[in-house]
C-alpha positions in Angstrom: 117.7 162.9 116.7 120.5 160.3 117.1 118.1 157.9 118.7 115.6 158.5 115.9 118.3 157.7 113.3 119.2 154.6 115.2 115.6 153.4 115.2 115.4 154.0 111.4 118.6 151.9 110.9 117.2 149.2 113.1 113.9 149.2 111.2 115.8 148.9 107.9 117.8 146.0 109.3 114.7 144.2 110.4 113.0 144.7 107.0 116.1 143.4 105.3 116.3 140.5 107.6 112.6 139.7 106.9 113.1 139.9 103.2 116.1 137.5 103.5 114.1 135.1 105.5 111.2 135.3 103.1 113.6 134.4 100.2 115.0 131.5 102.1 111.5 130.2 102.9 110.4 130.5 99.3 113.6 128.7 98.2 112.9 125.9 100.6 109.3 125.6 99.4 110.5 125.5 95.8 113.0 122.8 96.7 110.4 120.7 98.5 108.0 121.1 95.5 110.8 120.1 93.1 111.6 117.1 95.2 108.0 116.0 95.3 107.6 116.4 91.6 110.9 114.7 90.8 110.2 111.9 93.2 106.6 111.3 92.0 105.7 107.6 91.8 106.0 106.1 88.3 104.1 102.8 88.0 105.3 100.0 85.8 102.7 100.5 83.2 103.7 104.1 82.8 107.3 103.1 81.8 106.3 102.4 78.2 109.9 102.9 77.0 110.9 99.8 79.0 108.3 97.3 77.6 107.1 98.6 74.2 110.2 97.3 72.4 109.4 93.8 73.8 106.0 93.9 72.1 107.1 94.9 68.6 105.9 92.5 66.0 104.3 90.3 68.7 100.8 89.0 69.2 100.0 90.3 72.7 97.5 89.2 75.4 96.8 91.7 78.2 95.5 90.8 81.7 93.7 93.9 82.7 90.6 95.6 84.1 89.4 99.1 84.8 92.4 99.8 87.0 94.8 99.4 84.1 95.1 103.1 83.3 97.9 105.3 82.2 97.1 109.0 82.8 93.3 108.1 82.7 93.7 106.2 79.4 93.2 102.5 79.4 96.3 100.4 78.9 94.7 98.7 75.9 94.1 102.0 74.2 97.6 103.2 74.9 99.1 100.1 73.4 96.8 100.3 70.3 97.9 103.9 69.8 101.5 102.7 69.8 100.8 100.1 67.2 100.8 97.0 69.4 99.0 94.0 68.1 96.6 93.0 70.9 95.0 89.7 70.3 93.0 89.2 73.5 92.2 90.9 76.8 92.0 88.6 79.7 89.9 89.9 82.7 89.9 88.7 86.3 87.0 88.5 88.9 84.7 91.6 88.6 85.3 91.8 84.8 86.9 94.4 82.5 85.0 97.3 84.0 85.2 96.1 87.6 81.4 96.2 87.9 80.6 92.6 88.6 80.1 91.7 92.2 82.3 89.3 94.1 81.9 85.6 93.1 79.6 86.3 90.1 80.5 83.9 87.3 81.5 85.6 84.0 81.5 83.2 81.1 81.7 83.5 77.3 83.6 85.8 75.0 82.8 89.5 74.3 84.7 92.0 72.2 86.7 95.2 72.7 87.2 97.8 70.0 88.9 96.6 66.8 87.3 93.2 67.5 89.7 92.2 70.2 88.4 89.3 72.2 87.7 89.7 75.9 88.0 86.4 77.8 87.1 86.1 81.5 89.6 84.3 83.7 86.9 83.8 86.4 84.3 81.0 86.6 84.9 77.9 84.5 87.9 79.3 82.7 90.3 80.5 85.5 93.3 79.6 83.5 94.0 80.5 79.8 93.7 77.4 77.7 96.4 76.1 75.4 94.3 77.1 72.4 94.0 80.7 73.7 97.8 80.8 74.5 98.7 79.5 71.1 97.3 82.8 69.6 99.9 84.8 71.6 103.6 85.5 71.7 103.6 87.4 75.0 101.3 88.4 77.9 101.2 91.7 79.8 99.8 91.6 83.4 98.5 94.9 84.8 96.1 94.7 87.7 95.8 96.7 90.9 96.0 94.3 93.8 95.3 95.0 97.5 97.9 92.8 99.1 95.7 90.1 100.5 95.9 86.4 99.9 92.2 86.0 99.3 91.9 88.8 96.8 91.8 86.7 93.7 93.9 88.8 91.4 97.1 87.0 92.6 95.4 83.7 91.9 94.7 84.8 88.4 98.4 85.8 88.1 99.4 82.3 89.2 97.2 80.6 86.6 98.4 83.0 83.8 102.0 82.3 84.8 101.4 78.5 84.7 99.9 78.9 81.2 102.8 80.9 80.0 105.3 78.3 81.3 103.5 75.4 79.8 103.3 77.0 76.4 106.7 78.7 76.4 105.3 82.3 76.3 106.8 85.4 77.9 105.1 87.2 80.8 105.6 90.9 81.6 104.2 92.1 85.0 103.8 95.8 85.2 104.5 96.5 88.9 102.2 98.5 91.1 102.2 99.6 94.8 100.6 97.4 97.5 98.2 99.5 99.6 98.4 96.9 102.4 102.1 96.6 102.3 102.8 94.7 105.5 103.1 91.1 106.7 100.4 89.7 109.0 98.0 86.8 109.7 98.1 83.1 109.6 100.0 81.3 106.9 97.8 79.1 104.6 97.8 75.4 105.4 97.7 72.8 102.6 94.2 71.6 103.6 92.8 75.1 103.1 94.0 75.7 99.5 91.4 77.1 97.0 91.1 80.0 94.5 91.0 82.4 97.5 94.3 80.9 98.7 96.6 79.0 96.4 100.0 79.5 98.1 101.4 79.0 101.7 101.5 82.7 102.5 99.9 84.8 105.2 96.8 86.9 104.7 98.9 90.0 104.1 102.1 89.0 102.3 103.9 92.4 102.1 105.0 92.3 98.5 104.2 94.3 95.4 102.5 92.3 92.6 105.9 92.2 90.8 107.7 90.9 93.8 105.0 88.4 94.4 105.4 87.1 90.8 109.2 86.7 91.4 108.5 84.7 94.6 105.8 82.7 93.0 108.0 81.7 90.0 110.9 80.8 92.2 109.2 79.1 95.2 105.4 78.7 94.7 105.3 77.0 91.3 108.4 75.0 92.1 106.7 73.6 95.2 103.5 72.7 93.5 102.9 69.5 91.7 101.6 70.8 88.4 104.0 69.4 85.9 105.6 72.8 85.3 108.3 72.7 82.6 111.4 74.0 84.4 113.2 74.8 81.1 110.4 77.2 80.1 110.2 78.6 83.6 113.7 80.0 83.7 113.3 83.0 81.4 109.6 83.5 81.4 109.2 86.5 83.6 110.0 90.2 83.3 109.0 92.7 86.0 108.8 96.3 84.9 109.7 98.0 88.1 108.3 101.2 89.5 110.3 104.3 89.9 110.4 106.4 93.1 108.5 103.9 95.1 109.1 103.6 98.8 107.8 100.7 100.9 106.9 102.9 103.9 105.0 105.4 101.8 101.2 105.6 101.9 99.7 105.0 98.5 96.2 106.2 97.8 94.6 104.4 94.9 93.4 106.6 92.0 91.0 103.9 90.9 89.4 101.4 93.3 89.8 97.8 92.3 86.3 96.2 92.8 82.7 97.2 93.5 82.8 96.8 97.3 86.2 98.3 97.9 85.4 101.9 97.2 87.5 103.8 99.8 91.0 103.6 101.3 89.5 102.8 104.7 87.6 99.8 103.2 90.9 98.6 101.7 92.6 99.0 105.1 89.8 97.1 106.8 89.6 94.4 104.1 92.3 91.9 105.5 90.3 91.6 108.7 86.6 92.2 107.7 86.8 89.8 104.7 87.0 87.0 107.3 83.4 87.7 108.1 82.5 86.4 104.7 82.8 83.0 106.3 80.2 83.9 109.0 76.6 85.1 108.9 77.7 88.7 109.9 77.1 91.6 107.5 80.1 93.7 106.5 77.9 96.3 104.8 77.4 94.7 101.4 74.2 96.3 100.0 74.9 99.6 101.8 77.0 102.7 101.0 79.7 101.5 103.3 80.8 98.0 102.4 83.8 96.8 104.4 83.4 99.7 106.8 80.7 98.4 109.1 79.7 95.1 110.7 76.5 94.0 112.3 73.3 91.9 112.2 69.7 92.2 113.3 69.1 92.7 117.0 72.9 93.1 117.7 72.9 94.3 121.3 76.1 96.4 121.7 76.5 97.4 125.3 79.6 99.7 125.7 80.7 102.8 127.5 83.6 103.2 125.0 83.0 106.5 123.2 85.4 105.5 120.5 83.0 102.9 119.2 80.6 104.4 116.8 77.3 102.5 116.5 75.2 102.4 113.4 71.8 101.1 112.0 71.6 100.0 108.4 69.4 98.0 106.0 71.3 96.0 103.3 69.6 96.5 99.9 70.0 94.7 96.6 72.4 96.7 94.4 72.7 95.4 90.9 76.3 94.4 90.0 77.5 95.2 93.5 75.5 93.2 96.0 72.4 91.6 94.5 71.7 89.3 97.5 73.5 90.6 100.5 73.3 89.1 104.0 70.2 90.2 105.9 68.7 91.9 102.7 65.9 94.3 103.6 66.4 93.7 107.3 67.3 96.4 109.8 70.7 95.7 111.3 72.6 97.2 114.2 76.4 97.3 114.3 79.4 99.5 114.5 81.6 101.5 112.2 85.1 99.9 111.8 88.2 102.0 111.4 91.3 99.8 111.4 94.6 101.7 111.5 97.1 99.0 112.5 99.1 96.7 110.3 97.4 93.6 111.9 94.6 91.2 111.5 92.3 92.4 114.2 90.7 89.2 115.4 89.0 91.0 118.3 86.2 92.0 115.9 85.6 88.4 114.9 85.7 87.2 118.6 83.3 90.0 119.7 80.7 89.2 117.0 81.0 85.4 117.7 80.2 86.1 121.4 77.3 88.4 120.5 75.7 86.3 117.8 72.8 84.3 119.3 73.3 81.1 117.2 76.8 79.8 117.8 76.4 76.5 115.9 77.2 77.0 112.3 78.6 80.5 112.9 81.8 79.5 111.1 81.4 78.1 107.6 84.0 76.3 105.4 84.7 79.6 103.8 86.0 80.9 107.1 88.7 78.2 107.0 89.6 79.0 103.4 89.9 82.7 104.2 91.9 82.3 107.4 93.8 79.5 105.8 94.0 77.6 109.0 91.2 75.4 110.5 92.5 75.8 114.0 91.6 79.5 114.2 87.8 78.9 114.4 88.5 76.2 117.0 90.6 78.6 119.0 87.9 81.2 118.9 85.2 78.7 119.9 87.4 77.5 122.8 87.6 81.1 124.1 91.2 81.9 123.3 92.1 85.6 123.2 93.2 87.4 120.0 96.8 87.6 121.4 96.9 83.9 122.2 95.7 83.0 118.7 98.3 85.3 117.0 101.1 83.7 119.0 100.1 80.3 117.5 100.9 81.5 114.0 104.1 83.4 114.8 106.6 80.6 113.8 105.1 80.1 110.4 104.9 83.9 109.9 108.6 84.4 110.8 109.6 81.6 108.4 107.6 83.3 105.6 109.3 86.6 106.3 112.7 85.0 105.7 111.5 83.7 102.3 109.9 87.1 101.4 113.1 89.0 102.1 114.8 87.3 99.1 112.3 88.9 96.6 112.1 92.5 97.7 112.9 94.8 94.8 112.4 98.1 96.6 
């Protein structure tokens, strides 16, 4: 009987202990959930209380596209509902809806609701004209970048900044995370400058769009010979910072920034695979997997590596996405690319160069503009390894990192 009573007491103790542990566990879960909610990322455009007062009684221009959303509502609509006087919407490459394929010229003026002009800053009119700027008091910039030198939204930012300085207008950059937030690749050399590379920065520059604007204003425009008015330059820029942003966090985009970057893996692959745009190799334009595959007709991949996933694909014309892709309507063989490192993986370029039957003309002028350094193609042709080539750009890269550190907000 005594033993039986002891067993009952022990069972009661175990039950009490379990209840206590359960309460502690639920409390910990609640704390974690609270921390997650309280630390939820707040992008610059969501901090209306910070920039709406600056827009009061002003004529406003907005640089925006389909990524410019606040809780699924377009920034322009949000501003209009708050009584902001929007005069013009400026749009970058790919247009306001993000449906125009890369490189497609967008000219002329169309209209948004309430007869607000939409002006493309791609094609012949990459920079707002003095006439266009004279209609404005202030410009808002809100575009989702992908952190690569040759993704042209930062070139648009530079031209808009120049126009603001030259006409004495304020610029507000609404900051956003950089999904490729690391520093890697060769630094652009002066003889490779173009719209896909306007500043002496590496392929991946490791800054948010707001941080990049600060660096551009302080270093980039100062170093350029564009007759910038230094008096207007001093107080032109305001960056609306994000809240609860951490550099080492992984940020999944809620809206993809252009027609051929439609997955986070494509965005991760982009810094490397975009270099193929300066070669005859297909990167999957005209398929369901752009920037996730590489190949060409009759590619003979011989490998025992089970980690390499082979694929056959036929690029097709897709209106507004890839109307005339490389090897259109031809069967290609290739491999699926899944880059996980924070590097420019030159091994893929080297492998395809070796496999492609026609070596002469493999590298076009665009390859130089994308890499930013004419020597890289020469090094590949000469048989240098990826590691050897990367070592050749280390000094410039380290010098850039020292400059970059001065403009980190987060």
